[in-house]
SELUM-896280 format. One record per residue (C-alpha): residue number from 1; x negated, y negated, z negated; chain. Coordinates in nm, 3 decimals. Last residue first. Layout:
! SELUM-896280
<r><seq>NUM</seq><u>X</u><v>Y</v><w>Z</w><mol>A</mol></r>
...
This chain:
! SELUM-896280
<r><seq>254</seq><u>-7.788</u><v>-1.276</v><w>-12.067</w><mol>A</mol></r>
<r><seq>253</seq><u>-7.772</u><v>-1.027</v><w>-11.779</w><mol>A</mol></r>
<r><seq>252</seq><u>-7.670</u><v>-0.736</v><w>-11.997</w><mol>A</mol></r>
<r><seq>251</seq><u>-7.413</u><v>-0.949</v><w>-12.180</w><mol>A</mol></r>
<r><seq>250</seq><u>-7.282</u><v>-1.054</v><w>-11.838</w><mol>A</mol></r>
<r><seq>249</seq><u>-7.202</u><v>-0.689</v><w>-11.768</w><mol>A</mol></r>
<r><seq>248</seq><u>-6.994</u><v>-0.657</v><w>-12.085</w><mol>A</mol></r>
<r><seq>247</seq><u>-6.813</u><v>-0.987</v><w>-12.010</w><mol>A</mol></r>
<r><seq>246</seq><u>-6.730</u><v>-0.866</v><w>-11.659</w><mol>A</mol></r>
<r><seq>245</seq><u>-6.609</u><v>-0.534</v><w>-11.799</w><mol>A</mol></r>
<r><seq>244</seq><u>-6.360</u><v>-0.707</v><w>-12.028</w><mol>A</mol></r>
<r><seq>243</seq><u>-6.236</u><v>-0.927</v><w>-11.743</w><mol>A</mol></r>
<r><seq>242</seq><u>-6.212</u><v>-0.620</v><w>-11.518</w><mol>A</mol></r>
<r><seq>241</seq><u>-5.998</u><v>-0.435</v><w>-11.772</w><mol>A</mol></r>
<r><seq>240</seq><u>-5.758</u><v>-0.731</v><w>-11.798</w><mol>A</mol></r>
<r><seq>239</seq><u>-5.742</u><v>-0.746</v><w>-11.417</w><mol>A</mol></r>
<r><seq>238</seq><u>-5.647</u><v>-0.379</v><w>-11.396</w><mol>A</mol></r>
<r><seq>237</seq><u>-5.366</u><v>-0.428</v><w>-11.646</w><mol>A</mol></r>
<r><seq>236</seq><u>-5.240</u><v>-0.727</v><w>-11.447</w><mol>A</mol></r>
<r><seq>235</seq><u>-5.247</u><v>-0.508</v><w>-11.135</w><mol>A</mol></r>
<r><seq>234</seq><u>-5.036</u><v>-0.252</v><w>-11.323</w><mol>A</mol></r>
<r><seq>233</seq><u>-4.760</u><v>-0.503</v><w>-11.388</w><mol>A</mol></r>
<r><seq>232</seq><u>-4.564</u><v>-0.523</v><w>-11.715</w><mol>A</mol></r>
<r><seq>231</seq><u>-4.882</u><v>-0.565</v><w>-11.917</w><mol>A</mol></r>
<r><seq>230</seq><u>-4.916</u><v>-0.455</v><w>-12.279</w><mol>A</mol></r>
<r><seq>229</seq><u>-5.078</u><v>-0.117</v><w>-12.213</w><mol>A</mol></r>
<r><seq>228</seq><u>-5.245</u><v>-0.036</v><w>-12.542</w><mol>A</mol></r>
<r><seq>227</seq><u>-5.595</u><v>-0.069</v><w>-12.690</w><mol>A</mol></r>
<r><seq>226</seq><u>-5.694</u><v>-0.271</v><w>-12.383</w><mol>A</mol></r>
<r><seq>225</seq><u>-5.581</u><v>-0.602</v><w>-12.536</w><mol>A</mol></r>
<r><seq>224</seq><u>-5.791</u><v>-0.506</v><w>-12.837</w><mol>A</mol></r>
<r><seq>223</seq><u>-6.125</u><v>-0.511</v><w>-12.657</w><mol>A</mol></r>
<r><seq>222</seq><u>-6.385</u><v>-0.305</v><w>-12.847</w><mol>A</mol></r>
<r><seq>221</seq><u>-6.226</u><v>0.018</v><w>-12.724</w><mol>A</mol></r>
<r><seq>220</seq><u>-6.321</u><v>-0.078</v><w>-12.368</w><mol>A</mol></r>
<r><seq>219</seq><u>-6.681</u><v>0.002</v><w>-12.456</w><mol>A</mol></r>
<r><seq>218</seq><u>-6.573</u><v>0.352</v><w>-12.558</w><mol>A</mol></r>
<r><seq>217</seq><u>-6.409</u><v>0.397</v><w>-12.219</w><mol>A</mol></r>
<r><seq>216</seq><u>-6.749</u><v>0.317</v><w>-12.071</w><mol>A</mol></r>
<r><seq>215</seq><u>-6.905</u><v>0.578</v><w>-12.299</w><mol>A</mol></r>
<r><seq>214</seq><u>-6.661</u><v>0.836</v><w>-12.166</w><mol>A</mol></r>
<r><seq>213</seq><u>-6.778</u><v>0.748</v><w>-11.814</w><mol>A</mol></r>
<r><seq>212</seq><u>-7.137</u><v>0.821</v><w>-11.914</w><mol>A</mol></r>
<r><seq>211</seq><u>-7.050</u><v>1.138</v><w>-12.106</w><mol>A</mol></r>
<r><seq>210</seq><u>-6.935</u><v>1.281</v><w>-11.773</w><mol>A</mol></r>
<r><seq>209</seq><u>-7.292</u><v>1.312</v><w>-11.640</w><mol>A</mol></r>
<r><seq>208</seq><u>-7.356</u><v>1.638</v><w>-11.831</w><mol>A</mol></r>
<r><seq>207</seq><u>-7.076</u><v>1.721</v><w>-12.077</w><mol>A</mol></r>
<r><seq>206</seq><u>-7.161</u><v>1.647</v><w>-12.441</w><mol>A</mol></r>
<r><seq>205</seq><u>-7.036</u><v>1.911</v><w>-12.682</w><mol>A</mol></r>
<r><seq>204</seq><u>-6.808</u><v>1.904</v><w>-12.986</w><mol>A</mol></r>
<r><seq>203</seq><u>-6.698</u><v>2.228</v><w>-13.144</w><mol>A</mol></r>
<r><seq>202</seq><u>-6.648</u><v>2.577</v><w>-13.005</w><mol>A</mol></r>
<r><seq>201</seq><u>-6.864</u><v>2.685</v><w>-12.708</w><mol>A</mol></r>
<r><seq>200</seq><u>-6.692</u><v>2.676</v><w>-12.370</w><mol>A</mol></r>
<r><seq>199</seq><u>-6.921</u><v>2.398</v><w>-12.242</w><mol>A</mol></r>
<r><seq>198</seq><u>-6.738</u><v>2.196</v><w>-11.983</w><mol>A</mol></r>
<r><seq>197</seq><u>-6.807</u><v>2.244</v><w>-11.612</w><mol>A</mol></r>
<r><seq>196</seq><u>-6.888</u><v>1.937</v><w>-11.406</w><mol>A</mol></r>
<r><seq>195</seq><u>-6.709</u><v>1.939</v><w>-11.069</w><mol>A</mol></r>
<r><seq>194</seq><u>-6.935</u><v>1.803</v><w>-10.796</w><mol>A</mol></r>
<r><seq>193</seq><u>-6.758</u><v>1.617</v><w>-10.514</w><mol>A</mol></r>
<r><seq>192</seq><u>-6.986</u><v>1.552</v><w>-10.217</w><mol>A</mol></r>
<r><seq>191</seq><u>-6.904</u><v>1.241</v><w>-10.015</w><mol>A</mol></r>
<r><seq>190</seq><u>-6.816</u><v>1.211</v><w>-9.645</w><mol>A</mol></r>
<r><seq>189</seq><u>-6.520</u><v>0.991</v><w>-9.740</w><mol>A</mol></r>
<r><seq>188</seq><u>-6.217</u><v>1.161</v><w>-9.583</w><mol>A</mol></r>
<r><seq>187</seq><u>-6.356</u><v>1.503</v><w>-9.498</w><mol>A</mol></r>
<r><seq>186</seq><u>-6.590</u><v>1.545</v><w>-9.795</w><mol>A</mol></r>
<r><seq>185</seq><u>-6.337</u><v>1.407</v><w>-10.041</w><mol>A</mol></r>
<r><seq>184</seq><u>-6.065</u><v>1.635</v><w>-9.897</w><mol>A</mol></r>
<r><seq>183</seq><u>-6.292</u><v>1.942</v><w>-9.898</w><mol>A</mol></r>
<r><seq>182</seq><u>-6.391</u><v>1.896</v><w>-10.263</w><mol>A</mol></r>
<r><seq>181</seq><u>-6.043</u><v>1.799</v><w>-10.385</w><mol>A</mol></r>
<r><seq>180</seq><u>-5.960</u><v>2.145</v><w>-10.520</w><mol>A</mol></r>
<r><seq>179</seq><u>-6.103</u><v>2.080</v><w>-10.865</w><mol>A</mol></r>
<r><seq>178</seq><u>-6.031</u><v>1.726</v><w>-10.978</w><mol>A</mol></r>
<r><seq>177</seq><u>-5.893</u><v>1.827</v><w>-11.319</w><mol>A</mol></r>
<r><seq>176</seq><u>-6.210</u><v>2.032</v><w>-11.376</w><mol>A</mol></r>
<r><seq>175</seq><u>-6.416</u><v>1.721</v><w>-11.454</w><mol>A</mol></r>
<r><seq>174</seq><u>-6.573</u><v>1.477</v><w>-11.209</w><mol>A</mol></r>
<r><seq>173</seq><u>-6.905</u><v>1.382</v><w>-11.047</w><mol>A</mol></r>
<r><seq>172</seq><u>-6.909</u><v>1.201</v><w>-10.712</w><mol>A</mol></r>
<r><seq>171</seq><u>-7.205</u><v>1.225</v><w>-10.476</w><mol>A</mol></r>
<r><seq>170</seq><u>-7.329</u><v>1.042</v><w>-10.166</w><mol>A</mol></r>
<r><seq>169</seq><u>-7.278</u><v>0.673</v><w>-10.242</w><mol>A</mol></r>
<r><seq>168</seq><u>-7.515</u><v>0.444</v><w>-10.050</w><mol>A</mol></r>
<r><seq>167</seq><u>-7.268</u><v>0.245</v><w>-9.836</w><mol>A</mol></r>
<r><seq>166</seq><u>-7.054</u><v>0.081</v><w>-10.101</w><mol>A</mol></r>
<r><seq>165</seq><u>-6.765</u><v>-0.157</v><w>-10.022</w><mol>A</mol></r>
<r><seq>164</seq><u>-6.540</u><v>0.061</v><w>-9.802</w><mol>A</mol></r>
<r><seq>163</seq><u>-6.623</u><v>0.367</v><w>-10.010</w><mol>A</mol></r>
<r><seq>162</seq><u>-6.499</u><v>0.188</v><w>-10.322</w><mol>A</mol></r>
<r><seq>161</seq><u>-6.166</u><v>0.116</v><w>-10.152</w><mol>A</mol></r>
<r><seq>160</seq><u>-6.136</u><v>0.492</v><w>-10.070</w><mol>A</mol></r>
<r><seq>159</seq><u>-6.232</u><v>0.609</v><w>-10.421</w><mol>A</mol></r>
<r><seq>158</seq><u>-5.933</u><v>0.511</v><w>-10.633</w><mol>A</mol></r>
<r><seq>157</seq><u>-5.663</u><v>0.577</v><w>-10.374</w><mol>A</mol></r>
<r><seq>156</seq><u>-5.844</u><v>0.904</v><w>-10.296</w><mol>A</mol></r>
<r><seq>155</seq><u>-5.833</u><v>1.017</v><w>-10.659</w><mol>A</mol></r>
<r><seq>154</seq><u>-5.472</u><v>0.909</v><w>-10.716</w><mol>A</mol></r>
<r><seq>153</seq><u>-5.269</u><v>1.229</v><w>-10.675</w><mol>A</mol></r>
<r><seq>152</seq><u>-5.563</u><v>1.445</v><w>-10.786</w><mol>A</mol></r>
<r><seq>151</seq><u>-5.559</u><v>1.282</v><w>-11.128</w><mol>A</mol></r>
<r><seq>150</seq><u>-5.206</u><v>1.400</v><w>-11.200</w><mol>A</mol></r>
<r><seq>149</seq><u>-4.929</u><v>1.147</v><w>-11.245</w><mol>A</mol></r>
<r><seq>148</seq><u>-4.759</u><v>1.159</v><w>-11.587</w><mol>A</mol></r>
<r><seq>147</seq><u>-4.964</u><v>0.869</v><w>-11.722</w><mol>A</mol></r>
<r><seq>146</seq><u>-4.824</u><v>0.627</v><w>-11.463</w><mol>A</mol></r>
<r><seq>145</seq><u>-5.087</u><v>0.436</v><w>-11.269</w><mol>A</mol></r>
<r><seq>144</seq><u>-5.382</u><v>0.201</v><w>-11.319</w><mol>A</mol></r>
<r><seq>143</seq><u>-5.656</u><v>0.194</v><w>-11.052</w><mol>A</mol></r>
<r><seq>142</seq><u>-6.021</u><v>0.108</v><w>-11.098</w><mol>A</mol></r>
<r><seq>141</seq><u>-6.343</u><v>0.144</v><w>-10.897</w><mol>A</mol></r>
<r><seq>140</seq><u>-6.695</u><v>0.010</v><w>-10.939</w><mol>A</mol></r>
<r><seq>139</seq><u>-6.728</u><v>-0.024</v><w>-11.318</w><mol>A</mol></r>
<r><seq>138</seq><u>-7.075</u><v>-0.006</v><w>-11.472</w><mol>A</mol></r>
<r><seq>137</seq><u>-7.156</u><v>0.299</v><w>-11.687</w><mol>A</mol></r>
<r><seq>136</seq><u>-7.524</u><v>0.283</v><w>-11.593</w><mol>A</mol></r>
<r><seq>135</seq><u>-7.497</u><v>0.607</v><w>-11.393</w><mol>A</mol></r>
<r><seq>134</seq><u>-7.219</u><v>0.449</v><w>-11.184</w><mol>A</mol></r>
<r><seq>133</seq><u>-6.852</u><v>0.418</v><w>-11.276</w><mol>A</mol></r>
<r><seq>132</seq><u>-6.522</u><v>0.520</v><w>-11.116</w><mol>A</mol></r>
<r><seq>131</seq><u>-6.204</u><v>0.455</v><w>-11.312</w><mol>A</mol></r>
<r><seq>130</seq><u>-5.846</u><v>0.582</v><w>-11.349</w><mol>A</mol></r>
<r><seq>129</seq><u>-5.670</u><v>0.408</v><w>-11.633</w><mol>A</mol></r>
<r><seq>128</seq><u>-5.362</u><v>0.617</v><w>-11.703</w><mol>A</mol></r>
<r><seq>127</seq><u>-5.029</u><v>0.482</v><w>-11.820</w><mol>A</mol></r>
<r><seq>126</seq><u>-4.775</u><v>0.524</v><w>-12.097</w><mol>A</mol></r>
<r><seq>125</seq><u>-4.627</u><v>0.808</v><w>-12.295</w><mol>A</mol></r>
<r><seq>124</seq><u>-4.909</u><v>1.016</v><w>-12.443</w><mol>A</mol></r>
<r><seq>123</seq><u>-4.910</u><v>1.384</v><w>-12.533</w><mol>A</mol></r>
<r><seq>122</seq><u>-5.256</u><v>1.428</v><w>-12.375</w><mol>A</mol></r>
<r><seq>121</seq><u>-5.148</u><v>1.725</v><w>-12.159</w><mol>A</mol></r>
<r><seq>120</seq><u>-4.783</u><v>1.624</v><w>-12.117</w><mol>A</mol></r>
<r><seq>119</seq><u>-4.870</u><v>1.272</v><w>-11.999</w><mol>A</mol></r>
<r><seq>118</seq><u>-4.534</u><v>1.098</v><w>-12.016</w><mol>A</mol></r>
<r><seq>117</seq><u>-4.438</u><v>0.813</v><w>-11.782</w><mol>A</mol></r>
<r><seq>116</seq><u>-4.480</u><v>0.438</v><w>-11.733</w><mol>A</mol></r>
<r><seq>115</seq><u>-4.449</u><v>0.178</v><w>-11.459</w><mol>A</mol></r>
<r><seq>114</seq><u>-4.308</u><v>-0.151</v><w>-11.585</w><mol>A</mol></r>
<r><seq>113</seq><u>-4.138</u><v>-0.229</v><w>-11.912</w><mol>A</mol></r>
<r><seq>112</seq><u>-4.292</u><v>-0.432</v><w>-12.192</w><mol>A</mol></r>
<r><seq>111</seq><u>-4.227</u><v>-0.218</v><w>-12.497</w><mol>A</mol></r>
<r><seq>110</seq><u>-4.593</u><v>-0.119</v><w>-12.547</w><mol>A</mol></r>
<r><seq>109</seq><u>-4.751</u><v>0.155</v><w>-12.339</w><mol>A</mol></r>
<r><seq>108</seq><u>-4.974</u><v>0.435</v><w>-12.467</w><mol>A</mol></r>
<r><seq>107</seq><u>-5.310</u><v>0.481</v><w>-12.290</w><mol>A</mol></r>
<r><seq>106</seq><u>-5.423</u><v>0.789</v><w>-12.096</w><mol>A</mol></r>
<r><seq>105</seq><u>-5.784</u><v>0.770</v><w>-11.978</w><mol>A</mol></r>
<r><seq>104</seq><u>-5.885</u><v>0.913</v><w>-11.642</w><mol>A</mol></r>
<r><seq>103</seq><u>-6.225</u><v>1.009</v><w>-11.499</w><mol>A</mol></r>
<r><seq>102</seq><u>-6.465</u><v>0.946</v><w>-11.212</w><mol>A</mol></r>
<r><seq>101</seq><u>-6.846</u><v>0.948</v><w>-11.205</w><mol>A</mol></r>
<r><seq>100</seq><u>-7.034</u><v>0.784</v><w>-10.919</w><mol>A</mol></r>
<r><seq>99</seq><u>-7.358</u><v>0.850</v><w>-10.731</w><mol>A</mol></r>
<r><seq>98</seq><u>-7.578</u><v>0.651</v><w>-10.490</w><mol>A</mol></r>
<r><seq>97</seq><u>-7.526</u><v>0.321</v><w>-10.673</w><mol>A</mol></r>
<r><seq>96</seq><u>-7.562</u><v>-0.019</v><w>-10.502</w><mol>A</mol></r>
<r><seq>95</seq><u>-7.801</u><v>-0.292</v><w>-10.618</w><mol>A</mol></r>
<r><seq>94</seq><u>-8.093</u><v>-0.051</v><w>-10.620</w><mol>A</mol></r>
<r><seq>93</seq><u>-8.242</u><v>0.001</v><w>-10.963</w><mol>A</mol></r>
<r><seq>92</seq><u>-8.500</u><v>-0.182</v><w>-11.174</w><mol>A</mol></r>
<r><seq>91</seq><u>-8.267</u><v>-0.264</v><w>-11.464</w><mol>A</mol></r>
<r><seq>90</seq><u>-8.240</u><v>-0.623</v><w>-11.337</w><mol>A</mol></r>
<r><seq>89</seq><u>-8.138</u><v>-0.481</v><w>-11.000</w><mol>A</mol></r>
<r><seq>88</seq><u>-7.856</u><v>-0.285</v><w>-11.164</w><mol>A</mol></r>
<r><seq>87</seq><u>-7.734</u><v>-0.588</v><w>-11.357</w><mol>A</mol></r>
<r><seq>86</seq><u>-7.735</u><v>-0.799</v><w>-11.040</w><mol>A</mol></r>
<r><seq>85</seq><u>-7.529</u><v>-0.540</v><w>-10.852</w><mol>A</mol></r>
<r><seq>84</seq><u>-7.284</u><v>-0.527</v><w>-11.140</w><mol>A</mol></r>
<r><seq>83</seq><u>-7.267</u><v>-0.908</v><w>-11.132</w><mol>A</mol></r>
<r><seq>82</seq><u>-7.167</u><v>-0.910</v><w>-10.765</w><mol>A</mol></r>
<r><seq>81</seq><u>-6.900</u><v>-0.641</v><w>-10.806</w><mol>A</mol></r>
<r><seq>80</seq><u>-6.760</u><v>-0.817</v><w>-11.112</w><mol>A</mol></r>
<r><seq>79</seq><u>-6.739</u><v>-1.145</v><w>-10.920</w><mol>A</mol></r>
<r><seq>78</seq><u>-6.547</u><v>-0.972</v><w>-10.640</w><mol>A</mol></r>
<r><seq>77</seq><u>-6.301</u><v>-0.804</v><w>-10.878</w><mol>A</mol></r>
<r><seq>76</seq><u>-6.259</u><v>-1.132</v><w>-11.068</w><mol>A</mol></r>
<r><seq>75</seq><u>-6.166</u><v>-1.312</v><w>-10.746</w><mol>A</mol></r>
<r><seq>74</seq><u>-5.908</u><v>-1.061</v><w>-10.626</w><mol>A</mol></r>
<r><seq>73</seq><u>-5.704</u><v>-1.356</v><w>-10.502</w><mol>A</mol></r>
<r><seq>72</seq><u>-5.383</u><v>-1.229</v><w>-10.664</w><mol>A</mol></r>
<r><seq>71</seq><u>-5.553</u><v>-1.167</v><w>-10.998</w><mol>A</mol></r>
<r><seq>70</seq><u>-5.736</u><v>-1.499</v><w>-10.980</w><mol>A</mol></r>
<r><seq>69</seq><u>-5.402</u><v>-1.678</v><w>-10.939</w><mol>A</mol></r>
<r><seq>68</seq><u>-5.234</u><v>-1.481</v><w>-11.218</w><mol>A</mol></r>
<r><seq>67</seq><u>-5.516</u><v>-1.552</v><w>-11.463</w><mol>A</mol></r>
<r><seq>66</seq><u>-5.526</u><v>-1.913</v><w>-11.348</w><mol>A</mol></r>
<r><seq>65</seq><u>-5.155</u><v>-1.961</v><w>-11.415</w><mol>A</mol></r>
<r><seq>64</seq><u>-5.184</u><v>-1.770</v><w>-11.744</w><mol>A</mol></r>
<r><seq>63</seq><u>-5.441</u><v>-2.016</v><w>-11.875</w><mol>A</mol></r>
<r><seq>62</seq><u>-5.227</u><v>-2.312</v><w>-11.767</w><mol>A</mol></r>
<r><seq>61</seq><u>-4.908</u><v>-2.170</v><w>-11.921</w><mol>A</mol></r>
<r><seq>60</seq><u>-5.099</u><v>-2.087</v><w>-12.240</w><mol>A</mol></r>
<r><seq>59</seq><u>-5.188</u><v>-2.451</v><w>-12.288</w><mol>A</mol></r>
<r><seq>58</seq><u>-5.565</u><v>-2.503</v><w>-12.246</w><mol>A</mol></r>
<r><seq>57</seq><u>-5.776</u><v>-2.387</v><w>-12.538</w><mol>A</mol></r>
<r><seq>56</seq><u>-5.841</u><v>-2.563</v><w>-12.866</w><mol>A</mol></r>
<r><seq>55</seq><u>-5.482</u><v>-2.507</v><w>-12.980</w><mol>A</mol></r>
<r><seq>54</seq><u>-5.517</u><v>-2.136</v><w>-13.040</w><mol>A</mol></r>
<r><seq>53</seq><u>-5.341</u><v>-1.908</v><w>-12.788</w><mol>A</mol></r>
<r><seq>52</seq><u>-5.021</u><v>-1.766</v><w>-12.936</w><mol>A</mol></r>
<r><seq>51</seq><u>-4.803</u><v>-1.795</v><w>-12.625</w><mol>A</mol></r>
<r><seq>50</seq><u>-5.036</u><v>-1.568</v><w>-12.430</w><mol>A</mol></r>
<r><seq>49</seq><u>-5.006</u><v>-1.298</v><w>-12.693</w><mol>A</mol></r>
<r><seq>48</seq><u>-5.310</u><v>-1.190</v><w>-12.893</w><mol>A</mol></r>
<r><seq>47</seq><u>-5.511</u><v>-0.878</v><w>-12.809</w><mol>A</mol></r>
<r><seq>46</seq><u>-5.827</u><v>-1.019</v><w>-12.968</w><mol>A</mol></r>
<r><seq>45</seq><u>-6.079</u><v>-0.950</v><w>-12.693</w><mol>A</mol></r>
<r><seq>44</seq><u>-5.849</u><v>-0.969</v><w>-12.391</w><mol>A</mol></r>
<r><seq>43</seq><u>-5.679</u><v>-1.284</v><w>-12.522</w><mol>A</mol></r>
<r><seq>42</seq><u>-6.008</u><v>-1.452</v><w>-12.611</w><mol>A</mol></r>
<r><seq>41</seq><u>-6.149</u><v>-1.362</v><w>-12.268</w><mol>A</mol></r>
<r><seq>40</seq><u>-5.850</u><v>-1.537</v><w>-12.109</w><mol>A</mol></r>
<r><seq>39</seq><u>-5.902</u><v>-1.847</v><w>-12.325</w><mol>A</mol></r>
<r><seq>38</seq><u>-6.277</u><v>-1.849</v><w>-12.256</w><mol>A</mol></r>
<r><seq>37</seq><u>-6.202</u><v>-1.854</v><w>-11.884</w><mol>A</mol></r>
<r><seq>36</seq><u>-5.942</u><v>-2.130</v><w>-11.923</w><mol>A</mol></r>
<r><seq>35</seq><u>-6.039</u><v>-2.402</v><w>-12.172</w><mol>A</mol></r>
<r><seq>34</seq><u>-6.416</u><v>-2.382</v><w>-12.208</w><mol>A</mol></r>
<r><seq>33</seq><u>-6.503</u><v>-2.246</v><w>-11.864</w><mol>A</mol></r>
<r><seq>32</seq><u>-6.242</u><v>-2.390</v><w>-11.632</w><mol>A</mol></r>
<r><seq>31</seq><u>-6.250</u><v>-2.729</v><w>-11.805</w><mol>A</mol></r>
<r><seq>30</seq><u>-5.901</u><v>-2.873</v><w>-11.851</w><mol>A</mol></r>
<r><seq>29</seq><u>-5.773</u><v>-3.201</v><w>-11.706</w><mol>A</mol></r>
<r><seq>28</seq><u>-5.901</u><v>-3.100</v><w>-11.368</w><mol>A</mol></r>
<r><seq>27</seq><u>-6.085</u><v>-3.290</v><w>-11.096</w><mol>A</mol></r>
<r><seq>26</seq><u>-6.088</u><v>-3.093</v><w>-10.772</w><mol>A</mol></r>
<r><seq>25</seq><u>-6.405</u><v>-3.044</v><w>-10.571</w><mol>A</mol></r>
<r><seq>24</seq><u>-6.423</u><v>-2.675</v><w>-10.643</w><mol>A</mol></r>
<r><seq>23</seq><u>-6.673</u><v>-2.442</v><w>-10.812</w><mol>A</mol></r>
<r><seq>22</seq><u>-6.539</u><v>-2.118</v><w>-10.958</w><mol>A</mol></r>
<r><seq>21</seq><u>-6.778</u><v>-1.875</v><w>-10.788</w><mol>A</mol></r>
<r><seq>20</seq><u>-7.071</u><v>-2.113</v><w>-10.854</w><mol>A</mol></r>
<r><seq>19</seq><u>-7.003</u><v>-2.082</v><w>-11.228</w><mol>A</mol></r>
<r><seq>18</seq><u>-7.092</u><v>-1.711</v><w>-11.236</w><mol>A</mol></r>
<r><seq>17</seq><u>-7.449</u><v>-1.667</v><w>-11.362</w><mol>A</mol></r>
<r><seq>16</seq><u>-7.470</u><v>-2.016</v><w>-11.511</w><mol>A</mol></r>
<r><seq>15</seq><u>-7.169</u><v>-1.928</v><w>-11.730</w><mol>A</mol></r>
<r><seq>14</seq><u>-7.363</u><v>-1.636</v><w>-11.872</w><mol>A</mol></r>
<r><seq>13</seq><u>-7.661</u><v>-1.862</v><w>-11.951</w><mol>A</mol></r>
<r><seq>12</seq><u>-7.439</u><v>-2.111</v><w>-12.133</w><mol>A</mol></r>
<r><seq>11</seq><u>-7.271</u><v>-1.840</v><w>-12.337</w><mol>A</mol></r>
<r><seq>10</seq><u>-6.921</u><v>-1.720</v><w>-12.254</w><mol>A</mol></r>
<r><seq>9</seq><u>-6.673</u><v>-1.715</v><w>-12.538</w><mol>A</mol></r>
<r><seq>8</seq><u>-6.565</u><v>-1.384</v><w>-12.700</w><mol>A</mol></r>
<r><seq>7</seq><u>-6.754</u><v>-1.464</v><w>-13.020</w><mol>A</mol></r>
<r><seq>6</seq><u>-6.540</u><v>-1.774</v><w>-13.068</w><mol>A</mol></r>
<r><seq>5</seq><u>-6.617</u><v>-2.147</v><w>-13.068</w><mol>A</mol></r>
<r><seq>4</seq><u>-6.436</u><v>-2.435</v><w>-13.237</w><mol>A</mol></r>
<r><seq>3</seq><u>-6.508</u><v>-2.789</v><w>-13.114</w><mol>A</mol></r>
<r><seq>2</seq><u>-6.389</u><v>-2.729</v><w>-12.760</w><mol>A</mol></r>
<r><seq>1</seq><u>-6.584</u><v>-2.890</v><w>-12.475</w><mol>A</mol></r>
């Protein structure tokens, strides 16, 4: 166990929730919780570079090895799905949602290369985080793509994998950018797409249902690695988001 602890570290009760998904018979020099998982969460929370991990963690090469391995396995995605179900049940709801809200967030890219383009509407050069959340704001679908791509180009690629995992979803709420996809969503997924109209009154207004997904983006704002797109690969970006969301969900279960 490390001597110095950070606010991004997992608590004992949070580790109990997920440790069975990391159990193996191998003996390791570094503890998966204290030296690897906490190291990755530290990076996502503080935005530091891999090579600048504090000395109490495993070497950055080891932490990055597990990050890359879990990314390729899809392990964090599966654990997040399980913990989201647990969080919903703890709140007195069914484990699977019956409605989702979709939206995009344009994020500027750092000088790391990879997929990137200019979002003319938001005036941002970088990528879009395209997410689907339930009424609790919990993440069920995520895809990262170039900021210049319109939402309608990626809506089905976002929702189709979700449809394969969730059987109760009947309705998807979205803003006007998704208008025109109603028949496609109904035909391909047998879901109803409801476009939420914005209030035309001047000044700030809260859009029904859509404020929930905006709140989720607000949660991401507390994780500095998500402030910009630092990853060369889009699947690395998605994994960083899932790590942040996993920690948020575990806070609910703690």
